Backbone as CSV, one residue per row, in Angstrom:
resi,resn,N_x,N_y,N_z,CA_x,CA_y,CA_z,C_x,C_y,C_z
1,MET,63.410,80.655,34.438,62.544,81.825,34.441,63.007,82.744,35.570
2,ARG,63.210,84.012,35.237,63.680,85.010,36.198,62.658,86.121,36.323
3,ARG,62.600,86.715,37.503,61.706,87.846,37.777,62.533,89.123,37.714
4,ALA,62.071,90.111,36.950,62.790,91.378,36.807,61.880,92.533,37.186
5,ILE,62.489,93.572,37.776,61.764,94.774,38.177,62.328,95.934,37.358
6,PHE,61.474,96.539,36.536,61.883,97.670,35.715,61.248,98.935,36.254
7,SER,62.072,99.938,36.489,61.598,101.248,36.890,61.665,102.126,35.646
8,VAL,60.531,102.729,35.287,60.416,103.448,34.018,59.941,104.878,34.276
9,LEU,60.717,105.848,33.805,60.286,107.247,33.848,59.665,107.570,32.502
10,VAL,58.475,108.163,32.533,57.766,108.511,31.303,57.230,109.929,31.397
11,HIS,56.964,110.519,30.235,56.275,111.803,30.214,54.839,111.544,30.656
12,ASN,54.339,112.359,31.546,52.997,112.182,32.096,51.986,112.729,31.090
13,GLU,51.685,111.904,30.085,50.786,112.330,29.020,49.745,111.257,28.741
14,TYR,48.657,111.676,28.169,47.563,110.789,27.797,48.059,109.672,26.874
15,GLY,47.688,108.432,27.148,47.983,107.310,26.261,49.278,106.576,26.521
16,VAL,50.108,107.048,27.449,51.398,106.408,27.703,51.203,104.965,28.183
17,VAL,50.332,104.776,29.136,50.091,103.432,29.686,49.559,102.504,28.599
18,THR,48.686,103.012,27.749,48.143,102.209,26.649,49.250,101.773,25.702
19,ARG,50.174,102.679,25.381,51.265,102.335,24.469,52.197,101.285,25.089
20,ILE,52.474,101.424,26.374,53.359,100.446,27.030,52.666,99.090,27.128
21,SER,51.435,99.072,27.583,50.734,97.787,27.710,50.493,97.154,26.338
22,GLY,50.262,97.977,25.327,50.097,97.471,23.967,51.351,96.778,23.462
23,LEU,52.509,97.322,23.836,53.784,96.707,23.474,53.863,95.292,24.052
24,PHE,53.475,95.149,25.309,53.511,93.833,25.952,52.552,92.870,25.260
25,THR,51.397,93.361,24.889,50.403,92.526,24.208,50.922,92.078,22.842
26,ARG,51.419,93.030,22.050,51.908,92.712,20.699,53.070,91.730,20.719
27,ARG,53.954,91.879,21.690,55.155,91.041,21.761,54.923,89.734,22.531
28,GLY,53.771,89.619,23.202,53.472,88.401,23.953,54.255,88.289,25.249
29,PHE,54.687,89.425,25.811,55.397,89.415,27.079,54.385,89.316,28.222
30,ASN,54.776,88.653,29.298,53.893,88.513,30.445,54.259,89.521,31.530
31,ILE,53.311,90.343,31.917,53.500,91.308,32.998,52.958,90.681,34.277
32,THR,53.781,90.626,35.315,53.338,90.143,36.618,52.666,91.280,37.389
33,SER,53.218,92.489,37.229,52.703,93.645,37.958,53.019,94.908,37.170
34,PHE,52.092,95.873,37.209,52.258,97.134,36.485,51.629,98.226,37.340
35,THR,52.439,99.104,37.892,51.921,100.201,38.712,52.580,101.510,38.288
36,GLY,51.875,102.600,38.471,52.458,103.875,38.103,51.749,105.043,38.754
37,GLU,52.475,106.126,38.878,51.920,107.335,39.481,52.836,108.509,39.141
38,GLU,52.278,109.677,39.209,53.011,110.921,39.004,54.143,111.024,40.027
39,THR,55.291,111.581,39.614,56.412,111.802,40.533,56.255,113.175,41.193
40,ASP,57.312,113.638,41.854,57.267,114.974,42.444,57.179,116.053,41.363
41,ASP,57.556,115.691,40.134,57.402,116.574,38.982,56.129,116.138,38.246
42,PRO,55.085,116.975,38.209,53.825,116.569,37.590,53.912,116.252,36.097
43,LYS,55.034,116.583,35.465,55.205,116.279,34.042,55.762,114.867,33.815
44,ILE,56.189,114.221,34.901,56.819,112.900,34.797,56.114,111.903,35.705
45,SER,55.883,110.712,35.177,55.346,109.610,35.972,56.397,108.517,36.057
46,ARG,56.286,107.736,37.109,57.177,106.587,37.290,56.325,105.336,37.277
47,ILE,56.693,104.399,36.430,55.978,103.138,36.310,56.914,102.027,36.760
48,THR,56.395,101.117,37.559,57.150,99.930,37.956,56.515,98.741,37.253
49,ILE,57.333,98.041,36.476,56.869,96.856,35.760,57.624,95.654,36.310
50,VAL,56.881,94.655,36.759,57.485,93.398,37.183,57.109,92.372,36.123
51,ALA,58.122,91.697,35.602,57.890,90.717,34.530,58.723,89.469,34.793
52,GLU,58.269,88.367,34.231,59.007,87.111,34.332,59.321,86.609,32.935
53,GLY,60.502,86.024,32.797,60.892,85.466,31.517,62.326,85.006,31.553
54,ASP,62.802,84.502,30.435,64.215,84.134,30.367,65.018,85.407,30.084
55,GLU,66.336,85.286,30.087,67.204,86.457,29.921,66.906,87.206,28.615
56,ARG,66.684,86.463,27.530,66.411,87.087,26.239,65.121,87.896,26.288
57,GLU,64.060,87.321,26.862,62.774,88.025,26.945,62.882,89.285,27.791
58,LEU,63.558,89.185,28.941,63.686,90.344,29.829,64.528,91.446,29.183
59,SER,65.555,91.052,28.466,66.378,92.024,27.740,65.545,92.718,26.659
60,GLN,64.720,91.945,25.970,63.838,92.499,24.928,62.823,93.462,25.529
61,ILE,62.266,93.112,26.685,61.301,93.997,27.342,61.942,95.356,27.579
62,LYS,63.126,95.354,28.188,63.806,96.618,28.476,64.074,97.383,27.184
63,SER,64.603,96.701,26.200,64.949,97.323,24.928,63.723,97.911,24.223
64,GLN,62.635,97.170,24.193,61.425,97.624,23.501,60.759,98.796,24.235
65,VAL,60.730,98.750,25.566,60.133,99.851,26.333,60.959,101.120,26.146
66,GLU,62.287,100.983,26.128,63.167,102.148,25.935,62.903,102.852,24.610
67,LYS,62.474,102.130,23.600,62.252,102.700,22.260,60.987,103.547,22.160
68,LEU,60.073,103.389,23.112,58.819,104.143,23.044,59.086,105.640,23.231
69,VAL,58.396,106.448,22.457,58.624,107.892,22.425,58.458,108.556,23.788
70,ASP,57.439,108.178,24.537,57.147,108.837,25.814,58.059,108.401,26.952
71,VAL,58.871,107.380,26.723,59.733,106.840,27.773,61.009,107.680,27.868
72,ILE,61.296,108.126,29.066,62.498,108.913,29.321,63.662,107.988,29.662
73,LYS,63.387,107.004,30.534,64.452,106.128,31.002,63.871,104.834,31.538
74,VAL,64.611,103.727,31.348,64.248,102.424,31.898,65.459,101.889,32.645
75,VAL,65.249,101.488,33.894,66.323,100.903,34.685,65.811,99.597,35.269
76,GLU,66.600,98.526,35.100,66.250,97.277,35.783,66.862,97.329,37.166
77,LEU,66.015,97.212,38.177,66.490,97.276,39.553,67.063,95.929,39.971
78,ASP,68.119,95.974,40.749,68.719,94.767,41.312,67.817,94.309,42.462
79,ALA,67.248,93.128,42.331,66.287,92.626,43.333,66.892,92.571,44.735
80,LYS,68.171,92.248,44.830,68.815,92.127,46.148,69.215,93.482,46.724
81,ALA,69.347,94.483,45.873,69.785,95.807,46.321,68.669,96.836,46.209
82,SER,67.429,96.367,46.299,66.303,97.297,46.238,65.287,96.954,47.326
83,VAL,64.483,97.936,47.649,63.394,97.742,48.603,62.121,97.601,47.776
84,GLN,61.407,96.493,47.988,60.206,96.195,47.215,59.019,96.055,48.157
85,ARG,57.886,96.588,47.738,56.678,96.511,48.553,55.459,96.354,47.665
86,GLU,54.414,95.848,48.302,53.113,95.716,47.674,52.079,95.988,48.764
87,LEU,50.979,96.594,48.399,49.873,96.833,49.318,48.734,95.903,48.933
88,ALA,48.140,95.263,49.938,46.999,94.386,49.686,45.888,94.712,50.672
89,LEU,44.661,94.717,50.178,43.475,94.780,51.029,42.805,93.420,50.897
90,ILE,42.562,92.775,52.040,42.010,91.427,52.042,40.788,91.398,52.941
91,LYS,39.654,91.008,52.374,38.429,90.849,53.164,38.344,89.381,53.567
92,VAL,38.325,89.143,54.897,38.362,87.792,55.444,37.083,87.515,56.219
93,ARG,36.546,86.325,56.025,35.352,85.881,56.748,35.736,85.640,58.219
94,THR,34.963,86.195,59.136,35.211,85.970,60.564,33.893,85.749,61.290
95,ASP,34.027,85.184,62.471,32.879,85.034,63.363,33.385,85.205,64.796
96,ASP,32.511,85.036,65.771,32.899,85.229,67.170,33.982,84.247,67.612
97,VAL,34.042,83.090,66.973,34.991,82.050,67.366,36.407,82.347,66.848
98,ASN,36.537,82.750,65.587,37.873,82.898,65.012,38.388,84.337,64.912
99,ARG,37.587,85.305,65.266,37.979,86.712,65.099,39.287,87.039,65.835
100,THR,39.429,86.598,67.066,40.642,86.881,67.850,41.865,86.263,67.197
101,GLU,41.716,85.055,66.688,42.816,84.365,66.010,43.243,85.137,64.751
102,VAL,42.277,85.593,63.975,42.581,86.385,62.775,43.308,87.669,63.179
103,PHE,42.831,88.340,64.219,43.469,89.572,64.688,44.927,89.318,65.082
104,GLN,45.198,88.191,65.737,46.566,87.868,66.158,47.483,87.642,64.954
105,ILE,46.962,86.962,63.944,47.763,86.730,62.738,48.050,88.061,62.041
106,VAL,47.036,88.923,61.950,47.220,90.246,61.335,48.304,91.015,62.084
107,GLU,48.272,90.981,63.409,49.267,91.675,64.220,50.662,91.094,63.988
108,THR,50.762,89.780,63.896,52.049,89.124,63.649,52.655,89.587,62.326
109,PHE,51.813,89.782,61.315,52.275,90.229,60.006,52.383,91.751,59.913
110,ARG,52.156,92.434,61.022,52.171,93.904,61.088,51.180,94.536,60.121
111,GLY,50.038,93.869,59.974,48.962,94.412,59.160,48.059,95.276,60.014
112,LYS,47.043,95.826,59.393,46.068,96.666,60.105,44.669,96.187,59.760
113,ILE,43.822,96.137,60.771,42.410,95.900,60.534,41.822,97.280,60.236
114,ILE,41.273,97.469,59.050,40.770,98.798,58.698,39.248,98.862,58.624
115,ASP,38.596,97.682,58.721,37.137,97.665,58.741,36.689,96.380,59.418
116,ILE,35.691,96.513,60.293,35.148,95.351,60.997,33.643,95.327,60.818
117,GLU,33.155,94.187,60.378,31.716,93.925,60.277,31.438,92.676,61.113
118,SER,30.175,92.317,61.265,29.826,91.164,62.100,30.367,89.847,61.544
119,GLU,30.506,89.742,60.217,30.957,88.482,59.628,32.223,88.602,58.788
120,SER,32.902,89.750,58.867,34.129,89.915,58.080,34.970,91.061,58.620
121,VAL,36.240,91.046,58.227,37.148,92.163,58.501,37.903,92.448,57.214
122,ILE,38.325,93.696,57.055,39.214,94.045,55.953,40.575,94.357,56.552
123,VAL,41.591,93.689,55.999,42.960,93.818,56.473,43.766,94.587,55.434
124,GLU,44.570,95.522,55.901,45.541,96.215,55.053,46.907,95.639,55.379
125,LEU,47.598,95.158,54.357,48.905,94.546,54.560,49.887,95.105,53.549
126,THR,51.055,95.514,54.030,52.119,96.008,53.171,53.347,95.147,53.399
127,GLY,53.992,94.760,52.318,55.215,93.968,52.444,55.691,93.506,51.096
128,ASP,56.732,92.682,51.114,57.191,92.131,49.844,56.232,91.031,49.402
129,VAL,56.394,90.572,48.194,55.470,89.611,47.607,55.370,88.339,48.444
130,SER,56.493,87.865,48.976,56.465,86.625,49.757,55.672,86.797,51.053
131,LYS,55.742,87.967,51.671,54.972,88.227,52.886,53.476,88.225,52.582
132,VAL,53.093,88.892,51.508,51.673,88.943,51.128,51.161,87.538,50.819
133,LYS,51.938,86.761,50.064,51.529,85.389,49.730,51.401,84.523,50.984
134,ALA,52.339,84.650,51.908,52.291,83.861,53.146,51.038,84.204,53.954
135,PHE,50.722,85.495,54.032,49.523,85.924,54.756,48.268,85.367,54.089
136,LEU,48.207,85.461,52.775,47.038,84.951,52.044,46.867,83.447,52.266
137,ASN,47.959,82.712,52.287,47.873,81.268,52.537,47.288,80.970,53.912
138,LEU,47.661,81.765,54.916,47.098,81.574,56.257,45.621,81.946,56.318
139,MET,45.225,82.967,55.578,43.840,83.435,55.621,42.874,82.520,54.863
140,LYS,43.380,81.675,53.986,42.512,80.768,53.215,41.655,79.900,54.120
141,ARG,42.193,79.478,55.240,41.434,78.596,56.141,40.234,79.290,56.787
142,TYR,40.276,80.616,56.858,39.153,81.365,57.428,38.132,81.732,56.351
143,GLY,38.618,81.826,55.133,37.757,82.186,54.004,38.034,83.596,53.529
144,ILE,38.734,83.699,52.425,38.996,85.007,51.817,37.792,85.337,50.946
145,ILE,37.166,86.452,51.250,35.991,86.891,50.490,36.416,87.648,49.243
146,GLU,37.437,88.490,49.410,37.849,89.372,48.318,39.274,89.870,48.567
147,ILE,40.008,90.097,47.480,41.380,90.615,47.572,41.582,91.669,46.492
148,VAL,42.318,92.710,46.831,42.812,93.656,45.829,44.263,93.958,46.199
149,ARG,45.139,93.927,45.172,46.573,94.149,45.388,47.069,95.221,44.428
150,THR,48.015,96.024,44.896,48.527,97.113,44.071,49.518,96.644,43.028
151,GLY,50.181,95.551,43.270,51.315,95.170,42.441,52.567,95.741,43.071
152,GLY,53.696,95.312,42.570,54.963,95.694,43.181,55.409,97.105,42.853
153,ILE,56.050,97.710,43.830,56.772,98.966,43.641,58.147,98.764,44.255
154,ALA,59.128,99.494,43.800,60.483,99.288,44.297,61.339,100.520,44.108
155,LEU,62.315,100.669,44.987,63.355,101.694,44.874,64.697,101.036,45.154
156,GLN,65.717,101.433,44.399,67.064,100.934,44.623,67.573,101.506,45.932
157,ARG,68.290,100.706,46.707,68.891,101.180,47.967,70.038,102.145,47.649
158,GLY,70.418,102.965,48.629,71.570,103.849,48.482,71.186,105.243,48.032
159,LYS,72.193,106.062,47.824,71.956,107.477,47.501,71.659,107.727,46.029
160,GLU,71.978,106.757,45.150,71.717,106.934,43.727,70.227,106.821,43.441
161,SER,69.811,107.426,42.337,68.406,107.341,41.937,68.323,107.031,40.445
162,ILE,67.129,106.813,39.990,66.902,106.565,38.560,67.378,107.761,37.734
163,TYR,67.369,108.936,38.322,67.794,110.146,37.616,69.304,110.151,37.373
164,ASP,70.064,109.357,38.162,71.517,109.295,38.014,71.954,108.358,36.892
165,ALA,71.105,107.404,36.527,71.456,106.426,35.484,71.491,107.119,34.129
166,PRO,72.396,106.675,33.240,72.447,107.296,31.906,71.166,107.037,31.128
167,GLU,70.766,108.022,30.340,69.560,107.872,29.519,69.892,107.073,28.269
168,PRO,68.927,106.262,27.795,69.179,105.475,26.584,69.250,106.369,25.346
169,ASP,69.946,105.887,24.338,70.032,106.595,23.068,68.698,106.448,22.346
170,LYS,68.063,107.547,21.993,66.746,107.524,21.329,66.869,107.663,19.812
171,THR,68.076,107.474,19.273,68.254,107.556,17.834,67.543,106.354,17.190
172,PRO,66.635,106.595,16.252,65.923,105.486,15.642,66.845,104.573,14.859
173,ALA,66.578,103.272,14.938,67.333,102.301,14.145,66.938,102.461,12.683
174,LYS,67.786,101.943,11.767,67.515,102.093,10.341,66.135,101.591,9.950
175,GLU,65.752,100.438,10.461,64.463,99.881,10.071,63.291,100.713,10.592
176,GLU,63.503,101.474,11.674,62.431,102.323,12.187,62.251,103.589,11.344
177,ILE,63.311,104.068,10.691,63.259,105.300,9.918,62.435,105.109,8.650
178,GLN,62.516,103.950,8.044,61.830,103.702,6.765,60.356,103.658,6.891
């Protein structure tokens, strides 16, 4: 089983996310993470899809997403040659005894305390998936009240961009024309 990161440029139109997620549902593909937002061009959005599967499944995911009408381009990012991040907000149970210890761990992970109450703190943490998981494992002993995570986002390193990659051929296959 391999983890793949797909960067997808789409037309910023109503229903695009529904069509992409519907494809995953119909085909039985598993999405680990799905995030998206408008780019610097308000007519285009960029979606990052993280999926796990064998080589055949991951190849099919790319191929099937490329066929969707609203999709401009799909690029699989090289995990070793890209910068990947995730944002997590974690509400942790604290008291007078363990609060300092929690603060020290947050500082070690370069997180931020963004809210403090008498019995809890909310931590903002940004990093790769392994960093977020490691932090969550440490916080379990204090008591995690609630977690929300953005899912993965990524950019390829270097001067090239998704705009430099060749666009897929959108010519319908014979079976699609009928």
